[in-house]
VOMIKOL-443852 format. One line per field, with one value per residue (C-alpha): residue in one letter; residue number from 0; x, z, y. Coordinates in nm, 4 decimals. Layout:
// residues N
r (a, ...);
k (NUM, ...);
X (X, ...);
Z (Z, ...);
Y (Y, ...);
// end
This chain:
// residues 524
r (m, t, g, e, m, n, i, l, p, l, p, q, t, a, s, a, p, s, r, a, q, a, v, s, g, e, l, l, k, l, l, t, p, m, e, g, l, i, t, a, g, q, t, a, r, g, e, v, l, s, l, k, q, a, d, q, t, f, q, l, l, l, k, v, t, l, d, s, g, r, q, t, t, v, q, a, t, s, n, q, p, l, p, q, g, t, s, l, a, i, t, q, p, s, a, g, n, l, a, v, t, v, q, q, a, i, a, s, s, v, a, s, l, t, r, l, d, t, a, q, l, p, v, g, t, l, l, q, g, k, v, l, t, s, q, v, m, p, q, v, p, g, q, p, t, v, f, r, s, l, v, s, l, l, n, t, a, l, s, g, s, t, l, s, i, d, s, p, q, p, l, r, i, g, t, l, l, s, a, m, v, q, d, t, q, t, l, k, f, v, p, l, s, s, r, q, e, q, l, a, v, t, q, q, l, v, s, q, q, s, r, q, g, s, l, d, g, l, i, k, l, l, q, n, l, p, a, s, d, q, t, s, s, d, l, r, a, a, v, d, k, l, l, a, g, l, p, d, v, r, q, l, s, t, p, k, g, l, a, l, a, l, a, n, s, g, m, f, l, e, s, k, l, l, a, g, q, t, p, t, l, a, p, d, m, k, g, d, l, l, k, l, i, a, q, l, t, p, a, l, p, t, n, t, n, l, n, a, i, i, a, a, n, t, l, a, q, a, m, p, s, f, v, r, s, a, l, g, m, l, g, q, v, s, a, k, p, l, p, t, s, f, p, l, p, k, r, l, l, q, s, q, d, g, e, s, d, l, e, h, l, l, r, l, a, a, a, a, v, s, r, l, q, s, h, q, l, s, s, l, e, q, t, g, v, t, d, d, g, r, l, m, s, t, w, q, l, e, i, p, m, r, n, m, q, d, i, v, p, l, q, v, k, f, q, r, e, e, a, p, e, k, e, q, q, n, e, r, r, d, e, r, e, p, k, q, q, l, w, r, v, e, l, a, f, d, m, e, p, l, g, p, l, q, i, q, a, q, l, i, k, g, s, l, s, g, q, l, w, a, e, r, p, y, t, a, s, l, i, e, s, n, l, a, s, l, r, d, r, l, l, s, s, g, l, n, v, g, d, l, d, c, h, l, g, t, p, p, q, g, a, k, t, r, l, e, q, r, w, v, d, e, t, a);
k (0, 1, 2, 3, 4, 5, 6, 7, 8, 9, 10, 11, 12, 13, 14, 15, 16, 17, 18, 19, 20, 21, 22, 23, 24, 25, 26, 27, 28, 29, 30, 31, 32, 33, 34, 35, 36, 37, 38, 39, 40, 41, 42, 43, 44, 45, 46, 47, 48, 49, 50, 51, 52, 53, 54, 55, 56, 57, 58, 59, 60, 61, 62, 63, 64, 65, 66, 67, 68, 69, 70, 71, 72, 73, 74, 75, 76, 77, 78, 79, 80, 81, 82, 83, 84, 85, 86, 87, 88, 89, 90, 91, 92, 93, 94, 95, 96, 97, 98, 99, 100, 101, 102, 103, 104, 105, 106, 107, 108, 109, 110, 111, 112, 113, 114, 115, 116, 117, 118, 119, 120, 121, 122, 123, 124, 125, 126, 127, 128, 129, 130, 131, 132, 133, 134, 135, 136, 137, 138, 139, 140, 141, 142, 143, 144, 145, 146, 147, 148, 149, 150, 151, 152, 153, 154, 155, 156, 157, 158, 159, 160, 161, 162, 163, 164, 165, 166, 167, 168, 169, 170, 171, 172, 173, 174, 175, 176, 177, 178, 179, 180, 181, 182, 183, 184, 185, 186, 187, 188, 189, 190, 191, 192, 193, 194, 195, 196, 197, 198, 199, 200, 201, 202, 203, 204, 205, 206, 207, 208, 209, 210, 211, 212, 213, 214, 215, 216, 217, 218, 219, 220, 221, 222, 223, 224, 225, 226, 227, 228, 229, 230, 231, 232, 233, 234, 235, 236, 237, 238, 239, 240, 241, 242, 243, 244, 245, 246, 247, 248, 249, 250, 251, 252, 253, 254, 255, 256, 257, 258, 259, 260, 261, 262, 263, 264, 265, 266, 267, 268, 269, 270, 271, 272, 273, 274, 275, 276, 277, 278, 279, 280, 281, 282, 283, 284, 285, 286, 287, 288, 289, 290, 291, 292, 293, 294, 295, 296, 297, 298, 299, 300, 301, 302, 303, 304, 305, 306, 307, 308, 309, 310, 311, 312, 313, 314, 315, 316, 317, 318, 319, 320, 321, 322, 323, 324, 325, 326, 327, 328, 329, 330, 331, 332, 333, 334, 335, 336, 337, 338, 339, 340, 341, 342, 343, 344, 345, 346, 347, 348, 349, 350, 351, 352, 353, 354, 355, 356, 357, 358, 359, 360, 361, 362, 363, 364, 365, 366, 367, 368, 369, 370, 371, 372, 373, 374, 375, 376, 377, 378, 379, 380, 381, 382, 383, 384, 385, 386, 387, 388, 389, 390, 391, 392, 393, 394, 395, 396, 397, 398, 399, 400, 401, 402, 403, 404, 405, 406, 407, 408, 409, 410, 411, 412, 413, 414, 415, 416, 417, 418, 419, 420, 421, 422, 423, 424, 425, 426, 427, 428, 429, 430, 431, 432, 433, 434, 435, 436, 437, 438, 439, 440, 441, 442, 443, 444, 445, 446, 447, 448, 449, 450, 451, 452, 453, 454, 455, 456, 457, 458, 459, 460, 461, 462, 463, 464, 465, 466, 467, 468, 469, 470, 471, 472, 473, 474, 475, 476, 477, 478, 479, 480, 481, 482, 483, 484, 485, 486, 487, 488, 489, 490, 491, 492, 493, 494, 495, 496, 497, 498, 499, 500, 501, 502, 503, 504, 505, 506, 507, 508, 509, 510, 511, 512, 513, 514, 515, 516, 517, 518, 519, 520, 521, 522, 523);
X (-2.7118, -2.9110, -3.0091, -2.8763, -2.5757, -2.5674, -2.2503, -2.2302, -2.3204, -2.0758, -2.0850, -2.2710, -2.0615, -2.2797, -2.2198, -1.8423, -1.7718, -1.9833, -1.8132, -1.4743, -1.5729, -1.6891, -1.3558, -1.1127, -0.8334, -0.9396, -0.6761, -0.5085, -0.3693, -0.0202, 0.0190, 0.3797, 0.4236, 0.6923, 0.8293, 0.9119, 0.8148, 0.6822, 0.8339, 0.5963, 0.4264, 0.5154, 0.2883, 0.3947, 0.2500, 0.1036, -0.0377, -0.2526, -0.0752, -0.3166, -0.6443, -0.7690, -1.0793, -1.0555, -1.3986, -1.5258, -1.1875, -0.9593, -0.5880, -0.3877, -0.0353, 0.0812, 0.3804, 0.4912, 0.7079, 0.8709, 0.9785, 1.3392, 1.2366, 1.2832, 1.0211, 0.9024, 0.6019, 0.3828, 0.0853, -0.2159, -0.5805, -0.8723, -1.2443, -1.3048, -1.1931, -0.9435, -0.9184, -0.5843, -0.4103, -0.5667, -0.3305, -0.3090, -0.1848, -0.0964, 0.0538, 0.1641, 0.0061, 0.1610, 0.3928, 0.1040, -0.1171, -0.1329, -0.3917, -0.5635, -0.6075, -0.9175, -0.7730, -0.7287, -1.0836, -1.2230, -0.9878, -1.0660, -1.4368, -1.3641, -1.0685, -1.2927, -1.5051, -1.8465, -1.9943, -1.9201, -1.8652, -2.1003, -1.9090, -1.6067, -1.8078, -2.1301, -2.4461, -2.4141, -2.0371, -1.9355, -1.7220, -1.5334, -1.3937, -1.2665, -1.4422, -1.2058, -1.4413, -1.8007, -1.9889, -2.3487, -2.4748, -2.6916, -3.0470, -3.3090, -3.6494, -3.8756, -3.5903, -3.4116, -3.0624, -2.7821, -2.4315, -2.1453, -1.8378, -1.5193, -1.4528, -1.1238, -1.1854, -0.9938, -1.0855, -1.1588, -0.9679, -1.0532, -0.8536, -0.6959, -0.9586, -1.1837, -1.5631, -1.7636, -2.1029, -2.4159, -2.5986, -2.9022, -2.6966, -2.3493, -2.0596, -1.8135, -1.4635, -1.2098, -1.4647, -1.4885, -1.8033, -1.9289, -2.1768, -2.3354, -2.3348, -2.6969, -2.6300, -2.3807, -2.4874, -2.6229, -2.4707, -2.6597, -2.5009, -2.4252, -2.3425, -1.9901, -1.9883, -1.6901, -1.5945, -1.5868, -1.3781, -1.1329, -1.1269, -1.0108, -0.7255, -0.6276, -0.6272, -0.3997, -0.1739, -0.1241, -0.0340, 0.2151, 0.3858, 0.4468, 0.6446, 0.8270, 1.1993, 1.4177, 1.5265, 1.8887, 1.9629, 1.8667, 2.0494, 2.3731, 2.3614, 2.2988, 2.5954, 2.8227, 2.6633, 2.9513, 2.9730, 2.8964, 2.7378, 2.4034, 2.4021, 2.2869, 2.3274, 1.9538, 1.9800, 2.2835, 2.0942, 1.7986, 2.0338, 2.2203, 1.8958, 1.7674, 2.0916, 2.1210, 1.7791, 1.8761, 1.8937, 2.1663, 2.1493, 2.2336, 1.9469, 1.6981, 1.8110, 1.6536, 1.2763, 1.3003, 1.5173, 1.2896, 0.9781, 1.1430, 1.2474, 0.8931, 0.7433, 0.9873, 0.9543, 0.7113, 0.4210, 0.2529, 0.3219, -0.0431, -0.1610, 0.0728, -0.0617, -0.4218, -0.3410, -0.2042, 0.1570, 0.4472, 0.6679, 0.9181, 1.0858, 1.1598, 1.3050, 1.0432, 1.1539, 0.8639, 0.8641, 1.2407, 1.2054, 0.9418, 1.1700, 1.4496, 1.2222, 1.1260, 1.4956, 1.5803, 1.3028, 1.4217, 1.7847, 1.7159, 1.7625, 1.4482, 1.5247, 1.5429, 1.2996, 1.0473, 0.8654, 1.0426, 0.9535, 0.5900, 0.5834, 0.7506, 0.5071, 0.2147, 0.3445, 0.3898, 0.0227, -0.1468, -0.1513, -0.2718, -0.5557, -0.6652, -0.6157, -0.4774, -0.7956, -0.7826, -0.4213, -0.5281, -0.8042, -0.6541, -0.8708, -1.1870, -1.2222, -1.3975, -1.4371, -1.1153, -0.9506, -0.7104, -0.3683, -0.0880, 0.2461, 0.5203, 0.7973, 0.8061, 1.0647, 1.3915, 1.3719, 1.6663, 1.6225, 1.9109, 2.0144, 1.8576, 2.0425, 2.0976, 1.9722, 2.1633, 2.2736, 2.0079, 1.7355, 1.8331, 1.8396, 1.4925, 1.3579, 1.5026, 1.3528, 1.0088, 1.0356, 1.1310, 0.8199, 0.6126, 0.7674, 0.6748, 0.3239, 0.2980, 0.3587, 0.0995, -0.1638, -0.0839, -0.1578, -0.4972, -0.5725, -0.5046, -0.7005, -1.0509, -1.2799, -1.1958, -1.4531, -1.5258, -1.5726, -1.2305, -1.0999, -0.7604, -0.5340, -0.2123, 0.0907, 0.3447, 0.6565, 1.0219, 1.3209, 1.6610, 1.9034, 2.2769, 2.4939, 2.8579, 2.8999, 2.5960, 2.2339, 1.9973, 1.6241, 1.4324, 1.0740, 0.8345, 0.4699, 0.2609, -0.0851, -0.3263, -0.6367, -0.9043, -1.1563, -1.5230, -1.6462, -1.9010, -2.1070, -2.3823, -2.6677, -2.6658, -2.2905, -2.1234, -1.8539, -1.5808, -1.6543, -1.6164, -1.3237, -1.0656, -1.0514, -0.8023, -0.5458, -0.3295, -0.0198, 0.1773, 0.5135, 0.6959, 1.0496, 1.2428, 1.5991, 1.9195, 2.2308, 2.5797, 2.7155, 2.3805, 2.1986, 1.8187, 1.6218, 1.2504, 1.0977, 0.7386, 0.6316, 0.3038, 0.2134, -0.1085, -0.1582, 0.2162, 0.2847, 0.5270, 0.5961, 0.7952, 0.9442, 1.2641, 1.3647, 1.7192, 1.8121, 2.1745, 2.2450, 2.5213, 2.2852, 2.0061, 2.2488, 2.3826, 2.0345, 1.9304, 2.2278, 2.1333, 1.7569, 1.8015, 1.9860, 1.7143, 1.4461, 1.6275, 1.6530, 1.2827, 1.1912, 1.4064, 1.2071, 0.8892, 0.7406, 0.5965, 0.7686, 0.6003, 0.7440, 1.0643, 1.1833, 1.4267, 1.3860, 1.6033, 1.4411, 1.1559, 0.8116, 0.5345, 0.2947, -0.0806, -0.3600, -0.3418, 0.0318, 0.1044, 0.1280, -0.2139, -0.3037, -0.6294, -0.8173, -0.9257, -0.6611, -0.6478, -0.4648, -0.7427);
Z (-0.4753, -0.3004, -0.3839, -0.3886, -0.5716, -0.6676, -0.6705, -0.9917, -0.9304, -0.9857, -1.3444, -1.3936, -1.4887, -1.7898, -1.9366, -1.8947, -2.2494, -2.4130, -2.1968, -2.2999, -2.6649, -2.6501, -2.5430, -2.6660, -2.8636, -2.7576, -2.8687, -2.6330, -2.8413, -2.7353, -2.7044, -2.8239, -3.0802, -2.9755, -3.2333, -3.0999, -2.7391, -2.7198, -2.9511, -3.2099, -3.0704, -2.7112, -2.4285, -2.1603, -1.8192, -1.7555, -1.4584, -1.4583, -1.2484, -1.3035, -1.4782, -1.6055, -1.8080, -2.1137, -2.2664, -2.3734, -2.3640, -2.0788, -2.0413, -1.8758, -1.7376, -1.7673, -1.6190, -1.8659, -1.7522, -2.0306, -2.0128, -1.9640, -1.6453, -1.8004, -1.6898, -1.8554, -1.8434, -2.1353, -2.1774, -2.3679, -2.4300, -2.4007, -2.4711, -2.1402, -1.7898, -1.6431, -1.2662, -1.1042, -1.0061, -1.2872, -1.4118, -1.7891, -2.0394, -2.3499, -2.6961, -2.9531, -3.2999, -3.4214, -3.3092, -3.1968, -3.0252, -2.7538, -2.7498, -2.4400, -2.4338, -2.3419, -2.0042, -1.9106, -2.0103, -1.7596, -1.4886, -1.5494, -1.4963, -1.1272, -1.0899, -0.9039, -0.6007, -0.6962, -0.3518, 0.0063, 0.2970, 0.5657, 0.8279, 0.7443, 0.6685, 0.8728, 0.7551, 0.8386, 0.7740, 0.6091, 0.2992, 0.1372, -0.2131, -0.5108, -0.8468, -1.1169, -1.4163, -1.5159, -1.8140, -1.9270, -2.0055, -2.3113, -2.2163, -2.1988, -2.3308, -2.0427, -1.7896, -1.6266, -1.7372, -1.5498, -1.4939, -1.4262, -1.2288, -1.0792, -0.7290, -0.5401, -0.1676, 0.0749, 0.4160, 0.6067, 0.5590, 0.1865, 0.1314, -0.2152, -0.3567, -0.6468, -0.6455, -0.9674, -0.9075, -1.0941, -0.9924, -1.1178, -1.1449, -1.2918, -1.0479, -1.1358, -1.2019, -0.9320, -0.6635, -0.3208, -0.2163, 0.0978, 0.1048, 0.3753, 0.3423, 0.3034, 0.2104, 0.0077, -0.3199, -0.2192, -0.0967, 0.0060, -0.0881, 0.2054, 0.1393, 0.2513, 0.5749, 0.6885, 0.9202, 0.6347, 0.4247, 0.7136, 0.6988, 0.3374, 0.4370, 0.7169, 0.4758, 0.2356, 0.5267, 0.6273, 0.2670, 0.2367, 0.5682, 0.4691, 0.1655, 0.3127, 0.3775, 0.5464, 0.3359, 0.4545, 0.3054, -0.0413, -0.0098, 0.1082, -0.1939, -0.4261, -0.2785, -0.3640, -0.6954, -0.9225, -1.2785, -1.5318, -1.8708, -1.6959, -1.5317, -1.8108, -1.8018, -1.7302, -1.4382, -1.3054, -1.3373, -1.1414, -0.8668, -0.8509, -0.8256, -0.5427, -0.3446, -0.4064, -0.2510, 0.0881, 0.3611, 0.6259, 0.9975, 0.9412, 0.6938, 0.9303, 1.2082, 1.0331, 0.9999, 0.6228, 0.5694, 0.7814, 0.5977, 0.2632, 0.3795, 0.4982, 0.1681, -0.0320, 0.1856, -0.0553, 0.1872, -0.0303, -0.3809, -0.4446, -0.3070, -0.5475, -0.8376, -0.7380, -0.7258, -1.0802, -0.9784, -1.1589, -0.8790, -1.1365, -1.1295, -0.7558, -0.5380, -0.3979, -0.2286, -0.3475, -0.6966, -0.7253, -0.6133, -0.8793, -1.1431, -1.0243, -1.0595, -1.4107, -1.5082, -1.3480, -1.5121, -1.8770, -1.7689, -1.6468, -1.8812, -2.0214, -1.8612, -1.5081, -1.2293, -1.2721, -0.9402, -0.8100, -1.1225, -1.0958, -0.7300, -0.8135, -1.0938, -0.8700, -0.6004, -0.8470, -0.9400, -0.6162, -0.4213, -0.6934, -0.7934, -0.4426, -0.2002, -0.3975, -0.3330, 0.0366, 0.0627, -0.0823, 0.1753, 0.5142, 0.6649, 0.5905, 0.8913, 0.9649, 1.2634, 1.4650, 1.4421, 1.6760, 1.6750, 1.4598, 1.6203, 1.5780, 1.4691, 1.1923, 1.2793, 1.0894, 0.8156, 0.5912, 0.2828, 0.2045, -0.1471, -0.2599, -0.4155, -0.7855, -0.7736, -0.9824, -0.8419, -1.0406, -0.9323, -0.5687, -0.6211, -0.7757, -0.4860, -0.2359, -0.4279, -0.4324, -0.0574, 0.0043, -0.1836, 0.0330, 0.3470, 0.2434, 0.1568, 0.4967, 0.6563, 0.4275, 0.5067, 0.8788, 0.8507, 0.6970, 0.9529, 1.2425, 1.0959, 1.2403, 1.5237, 1.8852, 2.1204, 2.2718, 1.9359, 1.8772, 1.5220, 1.4836, 1.1804, 1.1481, 0.9215, 0.9518, 0.7346, 0.7133, 0.6006, 0.5213, 0.6858, 0.6195, 0.9308, 0.8236, 0.6127, 0.7630, 0.6478, 0.9439, 0.8770, 1.0779, 1.1453, 1.2266, 1.3292, 1.3713, 1.5236, 1.5576, 1.7737, 1.7573, 2.0364, 1.9328, 1.8272, 2.0735, 1.8824, 2.0229, 1.7833, 1.8373, 1.8693, 1.5972, 1.3984, 1.4856, 1.8578, 1.8679, 2.0612, 1.8246, 1.8178, 2.0614, 1.8953, 2.0645, 1.8693, 1.9308, 1.7716, 1.7824, 1.6548, 1.6257, 1.4962, 1.5607, 1.5418, 1.6520, 1.9169, 2.0887, 1.9709, 1.9318, 2.0554, 2.0700, 2.1579, 2.2330, 2.2774, 2.2835, 2.2532, 2.3507, 2.3843, 2.3938, 2.6648, 2.5783, 2.7597, 2.6485, 2.7181, 2.5797, 2.5724, 2.5136, 2.4916, 2.5993, 2.9653, 2.8687, 2.6352, 2.8938, 3.1518, 2.9001, 2.8133, 3.1789, 3.2610, 2.9782, 3.0400, 3.2347, 2.9410, 2.7029, 2.9265, 2.9249, 2.5468, 2.5104, 2.7562, 2.5646, 2.2510, 2.4181, 2.5231, 2.8587, 2.9525, 3.1538, 3.2288, 3.0554, 3.1425, 3.0087, 3.0485, 2.9813, 2.7375, 2.4893, 2.5250, 2.6441, 2.3678, 2.3793, 2.3367, 2.6962, 2.7384, 2.5422, 2.6952, 2.7864, 2.8118, 2.9589, 2.7498, 3.0609, 3.1961, 3.5647, 3.6497, 3.5111);
Y (0.0195, -0.2534, -0.6064, -0.9592, -1.0990, -1.4659, -1.6723, -1.8716, -2.2392, -2.5224, -2.6551, -2.9815, -3.2848, -3.3572, -3.0144, -3.0206, -3.1540, -2.8835, -2.6207, -2.7541, -2.7613, -2.3999, -2.2617, -2.5268, -2.3624, -2.0121, -1.7645, -1.5217, -1.2382, -1.1292, -0.7526, -0.7902, -1.0711, -1.3210, -1.5632, -1.9098, -1.8482, -2.2068, -2.4681, -2.6176, -2.9252, -2.8372, -2.7205, -2.4728, -2.4036, -2.0597, -1.8725, -1.5591, -1.2960, -1.0080, -0.9351, -0.5996, -0.5227, -0.2968, -0.2327, -0.5764, -0.7524, -0.8504, -0.7808, -1.0581, -1.0696, -1.4307, -1.6081, -1.8733, -2.1658, -2.3644, -2.7294, -2.6156, -2.4328, -2.0897, -1.8385, -1.5207, -1.2911, -1.1909, -0.9604, -1.0876, -1.0073, -1.2487, -1.2447, -1.4233, -1.3174, -1.5636, -1.5037, -1.4277, -1.7512, -1.9566, -2.2295, -2.2614, -2.5193, -2.3203, -2.3614, -2.1029, -2.1372, -1.8091, -1.5292, -1.3085, -1.5646, -1.8277, -2.1063, -2.2451, -2.6224, -2.8241, -2.9259, -2.5613, -2.4770, -2.7240, -2.6014, -2.2349, -2.2935, -2.3560, -2.1175, -1.8734, -1.9569, -2.0903, -2.1485, -2.0471, -2.2821, -2.1501, -2.3487, -2.1321, -1.8151, -1.8305, -1.6581, -1.2874, -1.2688, -0.9413, -0.9915, -0.7060, -0.7198, -0.5235, -0.5490, -0.6785, -0.7227, -0.6500, -0.7976, -0.7751, -1.1244, -1.2112, -1.1233, -1.3952, -1.2784, -1.1883, -1.1987, -0.9003, -0.8041, -0.9826, -0.8481, -1.0913, -0.9798, -1.1177, -0.9828, -1.0228, -1.0748, -0.8503, -0.9912, -1.3127, -1.6377, -1.6217, -1.3023, -1.3113, -1.5503, -1.4532, -1.4726, -1.5025, -1.3408, -1.2315, -0.9130, -0.7196, -0.3992, -0.3356, -0.3193, -0.0458, -0.1826, -0.0992, -0.0128, -0.1703, -0.3458, -0.5156, -0.8013, -1.0122, -1.3918, -1.5117, -1.8754, -2.0797, -1.9140, -1.5708, -1.2456, -0.9326, -0.6013, -0.3666, 0.0019, 0.0909, 0.2854, 0.4868, 0.2013, -0.0464, 0.1920, 0.1966, -0.1839, -0.1627, 0.0695, -0.1681, -0.4631, -0.2771, -0.1777, -0.5422, -0.6285, -0.3407, -0.4127, -0.7746, -0.6539, -0.3544, -0.3241, -0.0613, 0.2354, 0.2402, -0.1043, 0.0177, 0.3495, 0.1886, -0.0429, 0.2511, 0.4389, 0.1455, 0.0492, -0.0624, 0.0623, -0.2119, -0.2679, -0.3189, 0.0249, 0.2567, 0.6340, 0.6726, 0.4300, 0.6173, 0.9456, 0.8031, 0.6817, 1.0130, 1.2113, 0.9933, 1.0221, 1.3964, 1.4545, 1.3062, 1.5762, 1.5901, 1.6666, 2.0348, 2.0805, 1.9180, 2.1534, 2.4553, 2.5185, 2.5713, 2.2646, 2.0473, 2.1672, 2.0883, 1.7414, 1.6639, 1.7827, 1.5667, 1.2546, 1.0827, 1.1200, 1.3830, 1.2501, 1.1587, 1.4937, 1.6728, 1.4697, 1.5424, 1.9125, 1.8975, 1.9520, 1.7850, 1.6476, 1.5182, 1.8584, 1.8443, 1.5664, 1.3286, 1.0076, 0.7945, 0.9442, 0.8933, 0.5304, 0.4660, 0.6206, 0.3941, 0.0908, 0.2045, 0.2200, -0.1149, -0.3173, -0.3102, -0.3616, -0.7150, -1.0128, -1.1763, -1.5138, -1.3798, -1.4535, -1.1730, -1.2050, -0.8968, -0.6982, -0.7981, -0.6955, -0.3644, -0.2835, -0.3747, -0.1432, 0.1396, 0.1191, 0.0111, 0.3356, 0.5758, 0.3421, 0.2516, 0.5410, 0.8340, 1.0325, 0.9485, 1.0647, 1.3972, 1.4399, 1.3567, 1.6289, 1.4318, 1.2070, 0.8813, 0.6525, 0.6283, 0.2833, 0.1138, 0.2828, 0.1427, 0.0638, 0.3237, 0.3128, 0.0537, -0.2123, -0.2383, -0.5040, -0.5904, -0.8088, -1.0444, -1.1384, -1.4662, -1.7596, -1.7083, -1.3515, -1.0973, -0.7605, -0.5753, -0.8189, -0.7656, -0.3897, -0.3998, -0.6069, -0.3570, -0.0635, -0.2297, -0.2991, 0.0665, 0.1831, -0.0528, 0.0956, 0.4492, 0.3311, 0.1598, 0.4999, 0.6611, 0.3993, 0.4242, 0.7949, 0.7213, 0.4517, 0.6898, 0.9813, 0.9896, 1.0883, 1.0051, 0.8564, 1.1985, 1.3703, 1.5268, 1.5319, 1.3642, 1.3958, 1.1947, 1.2325, 0.9513, 0.9410, 0.8432, 1.0506, 0.8942, 1.1387, 1.1753, 1.1679, 1.1832, 0.8660, 0.6926, 0.6934, 0.7208, 0.6603, 0.9214, 0.8151, 1.0986, 1.1082, 1.4232, 1.4101, 1.6996, 1.6849, 1.9510, 1.9957, 1.9786, 2.3196, 2.4603, 2.7120, 2.9279, 2.9907, 3.3659, 3.4005, 3.6016, 3.4199, 3.6708, 3.6343, 3.2570, 3.1200, 2.9645, 2.5868, 2.4395, 2.2174, 1.9573, 1.8567, 1.5380, 1.4640, 1.1309, 1.0713, 0.7464, 0.6988, 0.5034, 0.7192, 0.6242, 0.6523, 0.7234, 0.4105, 0.3803, 0.6835, 0.7600, 1.0965, 1.1879, 1.5490, 1.7367, 2.1016, 2.2785, 2.6533, 2.7172, 2.4582, 2.1768, 1.8504, 1.5499, 1.2096, 1.0585, 0.6919, 0.5645, 0.1962, 0.2476, 0.3367, 0.5807, 0.7707, 0.7837, 0.9237, 1.1782, 1.3033, 1.3193, 1.5418, 1.7825, 1.8131, 2.1385, 2.2937, 2.1725, 2.3261, 2.6620, 2.6636, 2.5847, 2.8609, 3.1090, 3.0159, 3.1424, 2.8088, 2.7130, 2.3861, 2.1132, 1.7704, 1.6647, 1.3155, 1.0583, 0.6819, 0.3786, 0.1344, 0.1819, 0.3445, 0.1126, 0.0130, 0.0472, 0.2951, 0.4262, 0.4615, 0.7782, 1.1235, 1.2550, 1.6236, 1.7481, 2.0001, 2.1910, 2.4302, 2.3417, 2.6678, 2.8863);
// end
């Protein structure tokens, strides 16, 4: 698709009354009728939390704040798209409807961006956004068809804002688009290249990491969850299933147990769904967390602060709709981005003032889903083509591991590099030399009494080398004294062992500080 997209102009002052009259008293139909939500004669404040198009109508999730300060969320449908973040003044004429007042109508006309500040976004700036809605406008005789869309911006300082634009072609709902700033009212569509697709993944990664929280905080709370009237049998079953799926150190010490733990880590949930599998029958960390969230949501009282629930529901839907297909195709590579830091730092979420136990549990579960998705997006971000043409695939994940009574989050990253294939035109396929593969493995965990440990190892053509970092002097000394024994055990496993070293502290960060292995065998 090519062509220009026009940002809708600011409404003229003279036309404001007619605009207000056109939509004054517009009814929003409640999906679930609610008697007496807003007292007769009273007006409540509302805010649009999400917007979704369904055929020719629009589904809205609204946060309603009553005069008493009580907050609740309702789902409604509208004939007009109200952008996310729009403030509403609403009344309730009947149990199944809400009415938008005149004041809101004027405000909603400027709820989305209607012009760009070229001092903030100079001409030539690349904007990237996600299409929220698409409508065909009434056709004017002799004029081409116009399609009107709301687009949520994903980059620049305007990230999170909504653009209202007209285009000569329909924009498919849910797709990503890139456009170049032409002037204050005009954008030029730019086809998404692989690099720009990577930008979208990076943007989502930043959003996920800002919401994520450590897995062990949630699991420790689940282990000590007290029995009460609020903990239903279904909620207890969801908790028990999640805890039962946690592997211990002994299981992870066997090849079969390790493979099972990796498969059930939540990293491959979307791939399983794409393949038509039903992961509900087997343990899956991410799937089990989403089931826990589903059981927690209806258990909360209606007058609670629902920000955590909204965040949790958003998380449950974000990954499948945005990058599920990408997670199922890690082998398809694109331009290699800058490396993401590893491991993810520990982040514990404290209970907030006035927050109930179930609200806090829900917030921790949502943060745990974000942490797993941060690992998934990091994998996508680091899957690509190196500067010298090698294909790199990355799988980054986290496994909560039982160690006696403790839960130890084990962070793991696998990277595989394949040398460029050098084919001769007349060379038969069965005579070609197999592709060389370089494997890197990184581990990070904090286990008492050893303290924080990080391990980096790489394997190529049966030759292994590695580096270990310990933050406690005693642990570093202990590992150093046992390196000879480790070397012997690796040799007895049939590996050629190169350098094995232990260091006090943490690995240096940066693109050039990791272990490097030449592809050319200098001993040949």
